[in-house]
C-alpha positions as CSV (number, residue, x, y, z in Angstrom):
1,X,0.0,0.0,0.0
2,X,2.9,2.4,-0.2
3,X,3.9,3.2,3.2
4,X,1.0,5.3,4.3
5,X,-0.7,2.7,6.4
6,X,0.6,-0.1,8.6
7,X,-0.7,-3.1,6.6
8,X,0.7,-6.5,5.7
9,X,1.7,-5.1,2.3
10,X,3.5,-2.1,3.9
11,X,5.5,-4.5,6.1
12,X,6.3,-6.7,3.1
13,X,7.5,-3.8,1.1
14,X,9.6,-2.5,4.0
15,X,11.2,-6.0,4.1
16,X,11.7,-6.1,0.3
17,X,13.4,-2.7,0.3
18,X,15.6,-3.5,3.3
19,X,16.7,-6.8,1.8
20,X,17.9,-4.9,-1.3
21,X,20.2,-2.7,0.7
22,X,21.7,-5.2,3.2
23,X,24.3,-7.8,2.8
24,X,25.3,-9.0,-0.7
25,X,22.4,-7.3,-2.6
26,X,23.7,-3.8,-1.7
27,X,26.7,-4.5,-4.0
28,X,24.3,-4.6,-7.0
29,X,23.2,-1.0,-6.1
30,X,26.8,0.1,-5.5
31,X,27.7,-0.8,-9.1
32,X,27.7,2.6,-11.0
33,X,25.3,1.2,-13.6
34,X,22.6,1.1,-10.8
35,X,23.9,3.8,-8.6
36,X,23.8,6.5,-11.3
37,X,20.0,6.2,-11.4
38,X,20.0,8.0,-8.0
39,X,21.7,11.1,-9.4
40,X,20.0,14.4,-9.2
41,X,18.4,15.9,-12.2
42,X,18.1,14.5,-15.8
43,X,20.9,12.0,-15.2
44,X,18.9,10.2,-12.6
45,X,15.5,8.4,-12.7
46,X,12.5,8.9,-10.5
47,X,12.3,6.5,-7.5
48,X,9.2,4.8,-8.9
49,X,10.9,4.2,-12.2
50,X,13.9,2.6,-10.5
51,X,11.6,0.4,-8.4
52,X,9.7,-0.7,-11.5
53,X,12.9,-1.4,-13.4
54,X,14.1,-3.9,-10.8
55,X,10.6,-5.1,-9.9
56,X,10.8,-3.8,-6.3
57,X,7.0,-3.8,-5.9
58,X,4.1,-5.6,-4.4
59,X,2.7,-8.7,-6.1
60,X,-0.9,-7.4,-6.0
61,X,-1.7,-4.9,-8.9
62,X,-3.7,-2.5,-6.8
63,X,-1.0,-2.5,-4.1
64,X,1.6,-1.9,-6.9
65,X,-0.3,1.2,-8.1
66,X,-0.4,2.5,-4.5
67,X,3.3,1.8,-3.9
68,X,4.3,3.6,-7.1
69,X,2.2,6.6,-6.1
70,X,3.7,6.6,-2.7
71,X,7.2,6.7,-4.2
72,X,6.1,9.6,-6.3
73,X,4.7,11.3,-3.2
74,X,7.9,10.6,-1.3
75,X,10.0,12.2,-4.0
76,X,7.7,15.2,-4.3
77,X,7.6,15.8,-0.6
78,X,11.3,15.3,0.1
79,X,12.8,16.6,-3.0
80,X,16.3,15.2,-3.7
81,X,16.8,14.1,-0.1
82,X,16.2,10.4,-0.6
83,X,18.1,10.4,-3.9
84,X,21.0,12.0,-2.1
85,X,20.9,9.4,0.6
86,X,21.1,6.6,-1.9
87,X,23.8,8.2,-4.1
88,X,26.1,9.2,-1.3
89,X,25.8,6.0,0.7
90,X,26.0,3.6,-2.3
91,X,29.3,5.1,-3.3
92,X,31.7,2.1,-2.9
93,X,34.2,4.3,-1.2
94,X,31.7,5.1,1.6
95,X,31.9,1.6,3.1
96,X,28.1,1.5,3.7
97,X,27.2,-2.1,4.5
98,X,23.5,-1.5,4.9
99,X,20.7,1.0,4.5
100,X,17.7,0.3,6.7
101,X,14.3,2.1,6.1
102,X,11.8,2.4,8.9
103,X,8.4,3.9,8.2
104,X,7.1,6.0,11.1
105,X,3.5,7.1,11.2
106,X,3.1,10.9,11.5
107,X,0.0,12.9,12.4
108,X,0.8,15.5,9.7
109,X,1.7,16.1,6.1
110,X,4.0,15.9,4.2
111,X,6.3,12.9,4.2
112,X,9.6,13.7,5.9
113,X,13.0,11.9,6.2
114,X,15.3,11.7,9.2
115,X,18.5,9.8,9.5
116,X,20.4,8.8,12.5
117,X,24.2,9.0,12.7
118,X,25.7,6.0,11.0
119,X,26.4,2.9,13.2
120,X,29.8,1.1,12.9
121,X,29.5,-2.5,11.7
122,X,32.3,-4.8,10.6
123,X,33.9,-3.4,7.5
124,X,32.0,-0.2,7.4
125,X,28.7,1.3,8.6
126,X,24.9,1.0,8.6
127,X,22.6,3.9,8.2
128,X,19.0,4.0,9.3
129,X,16.5,6.2,7.4
130,X,13.3,7.0,9.2
131,X,10.5,7.9,6.8
132,X,7.8,9.9,8.6
133,X,4.7,9.2,6.6
134,X,1.2,10.5,7.3
135,X,-1.5,8.3,9.0
136,X,-4.6,7.5,7.0
137,X,-6.5,10.2,9.0
138,X,-4.0,12.8,8.0
139,X,-4.1,11.7,4.4
140,X,-7.9,11.8,4.3
141,X,-7.9,15.3,6.0
142,X,-5.5,16.6,3.4
143,X,-7.6,15.2,0.6
144,X,-10.8,16.7,2.0
145,X,-9.1,20.1,2.5
146,X,-7.8,20.0,-1.1
147,X,-11.3,19.1,-2.4
148,X,-12.9,21.9,-0.4
149,X,-10.3,24.4,-1.8
150,X,-11.1,23.2,-5.4
151,X,-14.8,23.6,-4.8
152,X,-14.4,27.1,-3.4
153,X,-12.3,28.1,-6.4
154,X,-14.8,26.7,-8.8
155,X,-17.7,28.4,-7.1
156,X,-15.7,31.7,-7.2
157,X,-14.9,31.3,-10.9
158,X,-18.6,30.6,-11.6
159,X,-19.6,33.9,-9.9
160,X,-17.0,35.9,-12.0
């Protein structure tokens, strides 16, 4: 379901993502052919495109759509911050051995990212990235607020 709600799909996607950036699989991402996709600007790819390319997605089609939308929302709300975290820490000279992603429910919008200082592990370090993502209640409230603003604008335009 993206990572907006604490569901089985959310937990499964968290596991899938963390598996990609821990142990031997992280070396796949450290290869410049993959790492370059996290570059800023036109040289990089959107997060949802990278996920689709490597099939890092839920098995269920509806959950896949929500996951891809959540990745778009993540990038929209955090700008290049997530891209920078990947690109910097996947540099082979950085000695990053694992990136751990932890969704944290937040009462407000937008999605936010926090990192802790790296932790030493044998041969390098591990970095934990906390992704503060709105609760279902916060998302519904934001949608309602947006719909009301649109309705007010339309009503005003009708009068003019």
